[in-house]
N, C-alpha and C positions, 0 to 999 in steps of 0.2 A: 504494499502499499504504500502510495507516496502523496506527498502534500507541499504547500509552499510555504516560505517564510517570506520575511517583508521586501528582502532583498529580489525577491522574483526567482530565488533560485529553486528546484527541486530537489529536494531529500527522500530520502526513504523513511517511513514512520516507523516508528519501532513500537513495537509491540508489549503493552502492558496488560498485565491480566485481572485490573481491577478497573472494572468498563463500568460508566454510569447506568448502561443499563441495566447491566447485574444487580447492582446495588439498587435501583429502583424496585428490578423483578423481588428481591428479598425482602425490600422494605413492606411491600403490597402484600406478599403470601403470608409474613409474620403475621398481617395486620386481621388478615384474612382465617387468620388460626394453623399455618402452614410453615412453620418456623422451619424452614428448612434453609443452611446457608451451602450457597452454592459450591460444589465439589470442585474448583479449579482457584489456581493463583496460591498465594501463601495462607495458612491456615491460620496465622498472628493477625493478619489483617481484617481479615474477616470476623476473627474474635473479636476485636478492638470494633469494626463496625454492628456487630450484634450487639456488644455490651453498651454502644450507644444509641442504640433504636430500644433496646431493650427500658433502658433511663427514662428515655424521652416519652413511651408509652406510659410509661407508669408517673411519669411528671403528669402528662396529660389526666389522666385520672386523679390525681390528687388535687391537681389546679380544681378540677370539675368538683371537688366533696367539700373544696377550703370554699366554695361560694354559697353552700346552701344556709340554710336561716333555721334550719330546723333540729341541727346537731347541737350537743352540749360545746362548752368553750372547749373542754380538756380535749375534747375529739379534734377539732379546729386547730389548738397548738400542735396535737400531734399530726394533722395533715402539713402546718407548718413547716414542722422540725423535717419532716419525711422530703418535703420540696427541696431543702437547703442542700440536705445529705443526697438527692436524688439530683441534684443541679451540679454537685462537687462529683460525682459518678459520673454523669455525662461529660463534663468539662475534661476528666480525667483521661476518659475514652479518647476525647478528640485528640488529647495530646497524644497517647501512646499511638493514634491511630498514624499521627504526622510523622512520630517517629520511624514507624513500621517503613512507612511508603519514601521515608526519606534515605531509610538503609537498603531499600532495595534499588533506590535511584541513585545509590552512592554517594549521597549529599549528605549523611547525618554528621560528618564532624570536617568536611572539607570544604574549599572555597567553592562557590557556584557560580554560572557563567548568565549573560542573560539577564532580562529584566524582572526584577523582586514584584513578587504578585503579595498585595497585601493581604490577600484571604489565602487561607492554607487548605490543602486539600481535605483534610480533618474538618476544617469549619464549614465545608460545601457540603461532605456527607450529614455532618450533622443538621443542614438546613434544607437538605434533600430529606431528610427522616423527618421534620418537623411538618416539612411540605406532604410527606408522605400521609401524616395523622390527619392534617387537613383535608386534603382530599378526602380520604378514607370516611370523614364526618362529615363533611361536606353532600357526600354519594349517599351516605343514611338518611340527611334531611330532605334530599330527594326524592326519596322512596315512603317518608312518612304517609300515611293514611288518615290521620287525625290532623291534618290542618288545611290550609286553604289553597288554592292552586297561585294564588299571588305569592305567597310563601314558598312554593317549591320551583316557581319560574326562577326569583332571587337566588334561592340555592342554586339552581342549576348554572345561572349567569356564573356566577362566584366559584362554582365549579371547573368551568370551562377556564375562567381566568388561572385560578391556581396550576391545573394542569399544563397551563404555556407556561407559565411560571416555571412550574418545573422542568420541564423540556427547553427550555433556557439554560437553566442551571445547570442540566444534565451535560449540556452540548459544552458549555463553560468547564466543568470538570474533566470532562476529554481534555478538549485542549489546552489546561493547563499543566497535564499531566505527559500529554504529547511534546509540549513546550520544554518542559521538564528532562524528560529523554532527549531530546536536541539539542539541549544547552541553550534551549532561546527564551528560557524563564526558568525561575528558582522562588521558592520560598522557605520559612524557617516556621519549626516549633514555637509556637506562643505560648507564654506560661500563664496562666487564668490568675494564679496567687489569690484565691477567694479569700480574702482576710476574716468575713465575718465568721466563716467555718473553719476556723485557726482559733481555740483559747488562747493562745498568746497573743493574737494581732488586734482581736476583737476588745474594743476597752469595757463593752460592756459587760464582759467574761472575764477580763484580767482584772477590770475595775472593783466587780463584786468580788474577786477573791480576793484583793486588797483591802477592801472593808470589812470582808467577814472573818480573815484571816486571825484576828483576836477577840472571836466571841464563840461562842459555841455554836454559829450555824457553819463552821467550816467544818468543825467537826460529825455533821448532821450525813447521816446515812439513810437513804431508802431501802428498806430489803423487799425485793419483789418477789413474789412465791406463783409460780404456776400451780393449780392443783384440778388435781379429776377424780373424783370418787374415791380419797383415801382419807377419811376424816381422823382415823385415827394416829397415822404417820405423821398427817399434818398437825394433831396437837404435839406431839412428840418433839416434833422440829422448834415449835413453839415455845413451846417450854424449854429447850436451849437458847432462846433468842431471850427470854425472859431472864434466865441467868447470866448472860453477857454482862460484864464489866463496863462496856461503853454505853454510857449514858443516853444518846442522842439519838433513836431508832425510830423510824418510823414504818410500819408493815402496812405492804400492799400488797392483797391476795386477788388473783385470778381467777374465779373457779367456774371449773366446763365441767363438774359432774353433770351427767344426764340420773342417776338413780337417786341423788338425794344433795339438796342444797347443803354445803359444807356449814353456813353458818347456824343451821339449823341442828348441828351437831352436837350434845351435851358437853363431849370432851373436847371438843373445839371453841364453842363458846364459856366453859370455865375458863382455860386457859386465857383466853380472850381478855375476860374479867381482870384476872390478875396485871396483865400486862397495862391495860389501861389504868388499874388502878397504881401500876408503877411510874406513871406518864407518860406512858406508850402509844402512841396515834395507831390504831389497828384498821384499817377499810378494805373490807368484802366486798368486791365487785361480782355481779353474775353476768359473766361474758359468752353468750351463746350467739351465735350457733358455731360449733366446732369447725374451726379452718385451717386448723394446724398450729404445732407448736410454735411457730415461725412468729405466726400473727397473733398468737398468746402473747408471746414476748417483745412485739412491736405494741401492743393495746399495753401492756405494764410500763414500757417506758416512756410511752406518752402521759401516765400519772406522775412521773418521776419529778421531784421540784428537788433533791439535793444536790450538793457538789458529787458525792459520790452513789452509787446505786450497786446493792449487794443481789445480784441474781443467785436464788436457793431456791431447791429444789426441794418438792415436800416432804422426802423420805431422809431429812440430813439430821445427825446429833453433833452438833457442837461443841467444843470443849471453850469454858467462858470468857478467856482471855482471847477468841481465834478475830471477831471482830475489830478488836482492838489492836492486834497485831496486824491484821489485813492494813488496815489505815494508816497505821504509821508505816508500813513497806511503801505505801502507793504513795503518799506525799513523801517519801524522803526521795523516790527514785522517779516522782511526776511522770510515770510511764502511765499508759493506757488502762494497765487490767493487771491483778495481782488475785492469783488463785490458789487455793487450798483444795487438793485432788481428797476425793474422799476414800477410805481405808475401808476394806470389807472384814468384819475381824472374823467372820468363819473362815477365814486362809490363812489366821495365824500361825499356825502349822506347816501353811505349806508356803516352805521357802523357796524362789525362783532366782537363784544368782544370777542367772542369764539374763534377767527382765530387769536388773538393777543398777543399769549403767544411770550416773547424773552427770550432770554439765554445769557446773556453778555458774554464777556469776562473780568474778571477782571484783571486777567494776563496775560501772551503771549500767543498769538496762537499757539497751539500745534497739532501734527497729530491726526487725528479721520479718524474712518472707519465706515461711515455709510452704512449701508444694505439695499437696496429697501424694502418698506416695515416692518422697522425698527421703534423702538419708534422715533431713531431721525430722520428718514426719513419725519415725519407728522412736523418739523419744516417748509417745503415748504408751508404749509398755509399761515404762514405769510407774503408772496408774494403773495397772492392774493388778485384782486380786488385792496382798495386804503388801505389796513389794516397797511402798513408801514407807511404810511401818518396819519393814526390816532394816531398811536403810539407816533411817533415823537413830532404830535401836541401837544398830550395828559403832555409827560414828556417835552414840550418846548423845544426841543434841535434844537439848531442853528449847521451852517458848523462849527464854532468857539469851540461848543463842540462835537465834532463828536465823536460818540462812534464804539465800534467794537462790533460783535455779533456771535454766532453760527450760520451756516445754516447746509440743507441739500443740496440744489445747488441754484443758483442764474443766474437767465435767463437775456441774454438781454445785459448785458452790466458788462465785466467781465476784471478785469486787472491783466496776468499773469506775472510771474518770467520767462521770455522765455528758458531759459538755463532748469529750474526747470519742466518747463510744457514738455520740451523735452524726460528730463530726465525720466518723470512719463510714457512716450509712445504717447505723444501728440493728435492725432486722426489718428494713424497708422491702427488704428483695421476696418479702414471706409471698407475694403474689406471684412469683416467679416458680413455686415450688407447689407439688400435688398436696391436697390436705394430709395426705399418710407421706412422712418425711420424716428423718432423724439427723442430725449431724447441726441442726439451726443455730446452735451455742458456738458451735466449734467454728464455721464460717463468719460468723459474727468476729470473735476471738483473731482469727487469721487476718482479717481486714483492719483489725483495730492495733494487731500486733506489728503490722507492715506498715505503719504510719505513728506508731507511738511508743510498740514495745508493749510485752508481758514477760509476767514471770508468774512461779509458781512459788508458795513457801514450805520449808520444810524446819522442826517439824507441822504435821498436817493441821490435827489438830478438829480435822471432819472426818463423821464416819457415817457409811452409809446402811440403811435398814436393810436392805438387799430386800426387799420386794419384787414381786414380778413387776415386766415393766407397763405403762399404761401405753404404749406404742410398740402393738406387734407387730407391723406391718413396717417393716424397716429396709424396704429393699432403694428408694430413693435417699441418698446420703447428701446429703448440702455439698457439703465441700465438691463432692467429685461432681454433682451435676451442675454446680455452678463455678469452678474452679477452671472445669472443663479441660485437666491436664496439668495447670499453671498456677504463678502464684495465684492468690486472690484478686479479683478484679474490684 
């Protein structure tokens, strides 16, 4: 294939495997429920095209929901936080896509020739994604049966304009990549640096921390507990929270029980009264229908007000000093999360030295990118059975000797910096998973760890009640389903 440059000289047009027609086709199929990535070109490029379109699609839904007037304020606040997180993921995908394309062009680090385009290829893909959403939803308006003909005609006219705009943009995209391959044009990756999503650069966030650093609010912890038809186990967990030495706790429970309301169980009511008498607020939210644990955690995070949130399973027993130890560690390290892995004491006699390798943080906790199936992923074996219990006993560690170590993830008892969890996306990916899934907490931790770092504490101080799981169907494992073989996106 040949083309013409401004000089009028005919040149061979180089082949580039990311063409606008393929991107447009993928965007439309995705919105039609046929999310099939083209089997052509670099898989890395298509990974980020898909991640960008997923984020824009979720943004569209959240923006629609945020404009409802019949929802509680807490849900609108949750929408706003989801919008901020999704915008961050959308822009991260654009930057990663630009890097992939520039790498394929051989222009990632070197000097490029030709005119400089102020708009990047990734930004064009982002605009194509948004136009696909507008076209999809405007077309739906033209198919409505509950509106008058004038409405249908107005939307049909707008639809025609949107299609023309997308065709124009698609041609510009192809031309930019063609000229970039020929050396007639170039572009650079532009960093967005969304300051409002960064707790260290948003004055409303770091200013609040400065204002509260000397009083009790800085030590406030919201304990977020998802539960489903396990009132006895929940009562035990709440009892161990009643015994905590840290005084400033607020407990928020999301109940999705289908057999019985948890706030009607006598054992839960008894402990709740004790907690309230101690000055601890306890909120029980009836949150149905069940749409998966990721959505339940997303709901819980939307209720959070404290600088730190402790996501706690409903079948955990905590030693009395554990919340205070976790809070001390996360403050000292200023990282994204600190977890206390659950120990199954039925395995106290089951010593597995081959699974007891531990990697200590001897310096400050730093961000790490952990990919499912990688060498670092194997760290999770340390948290099986009672391995951590055997390690802490062998090393003679006491709570006052607490040490931090590298993790792949921590299950059941994890303290997050609230704003960092939200900035990393929280659990806003919930609608990308079927209701039956597992590993949603793992995926959220991978995202936080990649940006802010995370660690485990030893000795642990958290014990599993070892009840049967409430998630029997575990075929969809969130980190594998969403990371697609790479680091968390």
